[in-house]
PLY file of the C-alpha trace (Angstrom):
ply
format ascii 1.0
element vertex 357
property float x
property float y
property float z
element edge 356
property int vertex1
property int vertex2
end_header
0.00 0.00 0.00
2.78 2.40 0.94
4.70 1.66 -2.25
1.68 2.12 -4.53
0.73 5.36 -2.78
4.24 6.69 -3.16
4.43 5.72 -6.85
1.06 7.30 -7.53
2.13 10.55 -5.92
5.37 10.57 -7.87
3.62 9.85 -11.16
1.13 12.67 -10.56
3.94 15.08 -9.77
5.88 14.08 -12.89
2.87 14.68 -15.12
2.23 18.12 -13.66
5.75 19.50 -13.49
9.03 19.01 -15.27
12.07 18.59 -13.16
13.68 21.88 -12.27
16.92 22.50 -14.04
19.86 21.88 -11.77
21.89 24.85 -10.62
24.75 25.81 -12.90
27.76 24.33 -11.11
30.53 25.68 -13.31
31.80 27.83 -10.46
31.44 25.28 -7.67
34.60 24.86 -5.63
36.05 21.40 -6.27
37.30 19.28 -3.38
40.71 18.87 -4.99
41.30 22.62 -4.63
41.58 22.35 -0.84
45.28 22.85 -0.23
45.41 23.30 3.53
47.69 20.82 5.28
46.55 18.84 8.33
47.29 20.44 11.68
46.26 19.76 15.25
43.37 21.97 16.38
41.94 20.64 19.64
41.06 23.82 21.52
38.20 25.03 19.32
34.83 25.05 21.06
31.57 23.97 19.49
30.09 27.15 17.93
26.80 26.60 19.72
28.26 26.07 23.17
28.53 29.80 23.83
24.80 30.39 23.64
23.65 27.11 25.10
23.37 26.34 28.79
24.30 23.18 30.59
21.13 21.15 31.04
22.66 18.51 33.28
25.38 18.41 35.86
28.31 16.19 35.01
29.27 13.49 37.43
32.84 13.82 38.59
33.60 10.28 37.39
32.08 10.73 33.94
34.58 10.79 31.08
33.30 13.00 28.26
36.33 13.26 25.97
39.13 11.17 24.53
42.33 12.09 22.76
42.42 15.57 24.32
38.97 16.36 23.01
39.20 14.83 19.53
36.29 12.61 20.58
34.09 14.79 22.75
30.57 14.56 24.12
28.35 17.54 23.40
26.21 18.03 26.48
25.35 21.73 26.47
21.80 21.53 25.16
19.57 24.20 26.78
16.61 22.89 28.81
14.14 24.45 26.35
15.50 22.42 23.41
14.37 18.82 22.85
17.82 17.49 22.01
20.44 15.70 24.05
23.98 14.46 24.33
25.88 13.07 21.39
29.48 12.24 20.57
31.42 14.52 18.22
34.41 13.28 16.26
36.45 16.47 15.96
38.74 15.33 13.13
38.57 18.66 11.27
37.14 22.16 11.44
35.63 24.42 8.80
34.00 23.81 5.44
34.83 24.66 1.82
31.22 25.42 0.85
30.78 28.65 2.86
26.97 28.63 3.02
25.81 32.07 4.12
23.87 30.81 7.17
26.51 28.34 8.41
26.95 28.19 12.18
30.56 27.02 11.73
31.59 30.65 11.39
31.58 30.66 15.16
34.35 28.04 15.49
37.31 30.28 14.68
36.28 33.92 14.46
34.63 33.47 11.10
37.44 31.49 9.46
35.80 28.74 7.40
39.01 27.42 5.84
39.26 23.63 6.39
41.78 22.59 9.01
42.61 19.03 9.99
43.95 17.14 12.97
46.72 14.72 12.08
45.21 11.36 11.28
47.47 9.49 13.69
46.02 11.53 16.58
42.47 10.89 15.37
42.98 7.14 15.12
44.59 7.02 18.56
41.67 8.97 20.05
39.27 6.49 18.46
41.14 3.58 20.03
40.68 5.24 23.43
37.00 5.95 22.77
36.24 2.45 21.50
37.72 1.08 24.70
36.24 3.63 27.07
32.68 4.12 25.80
30.82 1.01 26.90
27.38 1.63 25.39
27.02 1.58 21.59
27.27 5.12 20.26
27.15 7.08 17.02
30.10 9.44 16.46
29.08 12.53 14.47
31.92 13.64 12.19
29.87 16.40 10.54
29.18 18.80 13.41
32.29 20.97 13.04
33.14 20.29 9.40
31.82 18.71 6.23
32.56 15.02 6.68
33.59 14.48 3.06
35.79 17.52 2.54
38.99 15.45 2.70
38.36 11.93 1.33
41.93 10.74 1.94
41.59 11.35 5.67
37.93 10.37 6.04
38.30 6.98 4.37
40.92 6.06 6.96
38.50 7.00 9.72
35.71 5.01 8.06
37.93 1.95 7.80
38.90 2.36 11.45
35.25 2.07 12.48
34.95 -1.13 10.47
37.52 -2.79 12.75
34.88 -3.06 15.51
31.13 -3.67 15.73
29.94 -1.63 18.72
30.11 1.99 17.57
29.14 3.64 14.31
30.36 6.68 12.41
27.99 9.31 11.01
29.26 11.25 7.99
27.25 14.37 7.15
27.96 16.22 3.93
26.77 18.57 1.21
29.04 16.83 -1.30
27.49 15.16 -4.31
27.95 12.28 -6.71
31.14 13.75 -8.17
32.94 13.59 -4.84
35.87 11.15 -4.68
34.22 9.75 -1.54
31.54 8.02 -3.60
33.81 5.53 -5.42
35.82 5.04 -2.21
32.67 4.03 -0.34
31.38 1.89 -3.19
34.52 -0.27 -3.36
33.14 -2.26 -0.43
30.28 -1.76 2.02
31.27 -0.43 5.44
28.82 -1.75 8.00
29.69 0.79 10.71
29.20 3.94 8.64
26.03 6.01 8.28
25.94 8.32 5.26
23.87 11.47 5.79
23.33 14.27 3.29
22.30 17.85 3.92
19.89 18.73 1.10
17.77 21.80 0.41
15.30 22.97 -2.18
17.16 24.05 -5.36
15.97 27.65 -5.08
17.19 27.90 -1.49
20.50 26.29 -2.49
20.85 28.79 -5.34
20.48 31.69 -2.93
22.32 30.52 0.16
24.46 27.46 -0.71
26.12 28.73 -3.88
29.45 26.93 -3.50
27.96 23.54 -2.67
27.11 20.90 -5.30
23.51 21.15 -6.58
20.86 19.28 -4.57
20.36 16.88 -7.48
23.96 15.71 -7.19
23.58 15.19 -3.46
20.44 13.13 -4.03
22.27 11.06 -6.64
25.12 10.37 -4.19
22.56 9.31 -1.58
20.91 7.00 -4.11
24.17 5.31 -5.02
25.12 4.65 -1.41
21.64 3.57 -0.39
21.59 1.02 -3.22
25.01 -0.19 -2.06
23.53 -1.03 1.33
24.55 2.00 3.41
22.30 3.36 6.15
21.45 6.59 4.31
19.77 9.56 6.00
18.82 13.02 4.79
18.73 16.38 6.50
16.39 18.96 5.00
17.69 21.84 7.04
17.38 24.81 7.19
13.95 25.05 5.59
13.38 28.68 4.57
9.87 30.13 4.12
10.74 31.74 0.78
8.01 32.65 -1.66
6.23 29.55 -3.01
8.15 27.52 -0.43
5.59 24.71 -0.35
5.98 24.18 -4.04
9.79 24.19 -3.77
9.92 21.72 -0.89
7.20 19.48 -2.34
9.29 19.21 -5.50
12.36 18.44 -3.40
10.60 15.58 -1.64
9.39 14.11 -4.92
12.90 14.39 -6.34
14.22 12.52 -3.31
11.63 9.75 -3.39
12.04 9.34 -7.13
15.61 8.30 -6.37
15.57 6.53 -2.99
13.83 6.03 0.32
16.15 7.21 3.10
16.27 5.48 6.47
15.57 8.71 8.33
14.72 12.30 7.45
15.72 15.15 9.75
13.96 18.50 9.46
15.14 21.87 10.68
14.52 25.59 10.28
17.04 28.48 10.28
18.90 29.22 13.50
20.65 32.53 14.08
23.31 32.33 16.77
24.81 35.69 17.56
28.28 34.51 16.51
26.95 33.25 13.19
25.25 36.55 12.40
28.20 38.66 13.54
30.81 36.80 11.49
28.50 36.47 8.49
28.22 40.26 8.43
31.99 40.59 8.69
32.42 38.16 5.80
30.16 40.30 3.65
27.83 37.46 2.65
24.20 37.86 1.64
22.38 38.57 4.90
18.85 38.29 3.52
18.54 34.92 5.27
18.30 36.76 8.60
15.18 38.67 7.51
13.02 35.65 8.31
13.81 35.70 12.03
11.52 37.04 14.71
12.92 39.18 17.50
12.35 36.32 19.92
15.54 34.77 21.30
15.41 31.04 22.03
17.82 28.68 23.73
19.44 28.15 20.32
19.58 31.69 19.02
17.05 33.44 16.81
14.44 31.37 15.02
11.49 31.83 12.71
8.28 32.82 14.51
6.74 29.83 16.26
3.59 29.71 14.05
5.74 29.79 10.89
7.91 26.92 12.10
4.85 24.90 13.08
3.31 25.41 9.64
6.56 24.25 7.99
6.77 21.10 10.09
3.09 20.26 9.61
3.47 20.62 5.85
6.63 18.50 5.69
5.22 15.77 7.94
2.00 15.66 5.89
3.93 15.41 2.63
6.23 12.68 3.89
3.40 10.63 5.37
1.46 10.96 2.10
4.47 9.42 0.37
4.28 6.43 2.69
7.19 7.46 4.91
6.76 6.40 8.54
6.24 9.23 10.99
8.58 7.56 13.48
11.46 8.02 11.02
11.10 11.81 10.92
12.62 14.14 13.50
13.13 17.86 14.14
16.65 19.05 14.94
17.48 21.63 17.61
13.83 22.45 18.05
12.09 23.62 21.20
10.32 21.28 23.61
7.22 23.44 23.11
7.22 22.63 19.39
7.45 18.88 19.98
4.49 19.15 22.34
2.53 21.35 19.93
3.13 18.82 17.16
2.10 16.00 19.55
5.42 14.22 19.00
7.30 12.15 21.55
10.91 12.75 22.48
13.26 11.38 25.10
14.90 14.09 27.23
18.71 14.31 27.03
18.69 12.07 23.93
19.54 12.94 20.35
16.39 12.22 18.32
18.04 12.62 14.90
20.90 10.12 15.19
19.76 7.97 18.07
20.12 4.62 16.33
0 1
1 2
2 3
3 4
4 5
5 6
6 7
7 8
8 9
9 10
10 11
11 12
12 13
13 14
14 15
15 16
16 17
17 18
18 19
19 20
20 21
21 22
22 23
23 24
24 25
25 26
26 27
27 28
28 29
29 30
30 31
31 32
32 33
33 34
34 35
35 36
36 37
37 38
38 39
39 40
40 41
41 42
42 43
43 44
44 45
45 46
46 47
47 48
48 49
49 50
50 51
51 52
52 53
53 54
54 55
55 56
56 57
57 58
58 59
59 60
60 61
61 62
62 63
63 64
64 65
65 66
66 67
67 68
68 69
69 70
70 71
71 72
72 73
73 74
74 75
75 76
76 77
77 78
78 79
79 80
80 81
81 82
82 83
83 84
84 85
85 86
86 87
87 88
88 89
89 90
90 91
91 92
92 93
93 94
94 95
95 96
96 97
97 98
98 99
99 100
100 101
101 102
102 103
103 104
104 105
105 106
106 107
107 108
108 109
109 110
110 111
111 112
112 113
113 114
114 115
115 116
116 117
117 118
118 119
119 120
120 121
121 122
122 123
123 124
124 125
125 126
126 127
127 128
128 129
129 130
130 131
131 132
132 133
133 134
134 135
135 136
136 137
137 138
138 139
139 140
140 141
141 142
142 143
143 144
144 145
145 146
146 147
147 148
148 149
149 150
150 151
151 152
152 153
153 154
154 155
155 156
156 157
157 158
158 159
159 160
160 161
161 162
162 163
163 164
164 165
165 166
166 167
167 168
168 169
169 170
170 171
171 172
172 173
173 174
174 175
175 176
176 177
177 178
178 179
179 180
180 181
181 182
182 183
183 184
184 185
185 186
186 187
187 188
188 189
189 190
190 191
191 192
192 193
193 194
194 195
195 196
196 197
197 198
198 199
199 200
200 201
201 202
202 203
203 204
204 205
205 206
206 207
207 208
208 209
209 210
210 211
211 212
212 213
213 214
214 215
215 216
216 217
217 218
218 219
219 220
220 221
221 222
222 223
223 224
224 225
225 226
226 227
227 228
228 229
229 230
230 231
231 232
232 233
233 234
234 235
235 236
236 237
237 238
238 239
239 240
240 241
241 242
242 243
243 244
244 245
245 246
246 247
247 248
248 249
249 250
250 251
251 252
252 253
253 254
254 255
255 256
256 257
257 258
258 259
259 260
260 261
261 262
262 263
263 264
264 265
265 266
266 267
267 268
268 269
269 270
270 271
271 272
272 273
273 274
274 275
275 276
276 277
277 278
278 279
279 280
280 281
281 282
282 283
283 284
284 285
285 286
286 287
287 288
288 289
289 290
290 291
291 292
292 293
293 294
294 295
295 296
296 297
297 298
298 299
299 300
300 301
301 302
302 303
303 304
304 305
305 306
306 307
307 308
308 309
309 310
310 311
311 312
312 313
313 314
314 315
315 316
316 317
317 318
318 319
319 320
320 321
321 322
322 323
323 324
324 325
325 326
326 327
327 328
328 329
329 330
330 331
331 332
332 333
333 334
334 335
335 336
336 337
337 338
338 339
339 340
340 341
341 342
342 343
343 344
344 345
345 346
346 347
347 348
348 349
349 350
350 351
351 352
352 353
353 354
354 355
355 356
């Protein structure tokens, strides 16, 4: 029933609309142009830790980092936000794509240039973490960098995770099917790696993600890895309420489900941390993305007005469910407890809902 409903919806969409032309990518920065050499950067704080408050007190015996912070537990979620602890793999910092809204500007005074920790230190930190973290965990390598921005380093990390069966690695990227990571991952399936892609509506990408590969290429990369057996997840985040936004995001969903059915879909709306806004202004990027914020300040910076966010989530949930996608496989990232309650959704306090399993 779910399959026939999904196919019917896709067929109807295809008869009504032609696929949008993909963004001209002639000026997209290629991964092989990154020339920065690896260097040890272990003192950089998470860009969101400055505006978030500790929601729990740490026990004196609790170990929350390994390898001098290369593997580090993020536990600074504000009480008003329905998110929780998760493990960061801080193998690199920065991102080559320079999206105008990117919160990574807060990691090093606005410097987005990719910087890397020497791989031998990363692998040693992973050995410590594998030994010390007793419960199965997912290590997020895409919180402080794009996970695929240096394939030579990342493939070594991926292979390291495949030496054990307790913990898994999450790679989160805006890279697409032309990335060297795709053939590296397709050479053999890695059971301990989750591939996640940050994807947006083409019109939003054209405005605010100009240096990243087009959304169609990201979807194609997700399709290839999903068909190869990888646990493949998608982030549609940040969702902007641009003009005709429902049409844009409906088309995005149909483009996705024409290619694959992800294991999970994570939704999010724009977040404006004060550091992000300050360094974005200094960088001289297009600041029109900030015009959508209300004056209200939440535990995670500025957000869209509550009713606007609710309308976005209701629309996206309705669209996904109409395509036969299970509600339990959808989550909202860095969203307020009040929104989860308003949407009548269940969450577990102090637990990451997006990458919990």
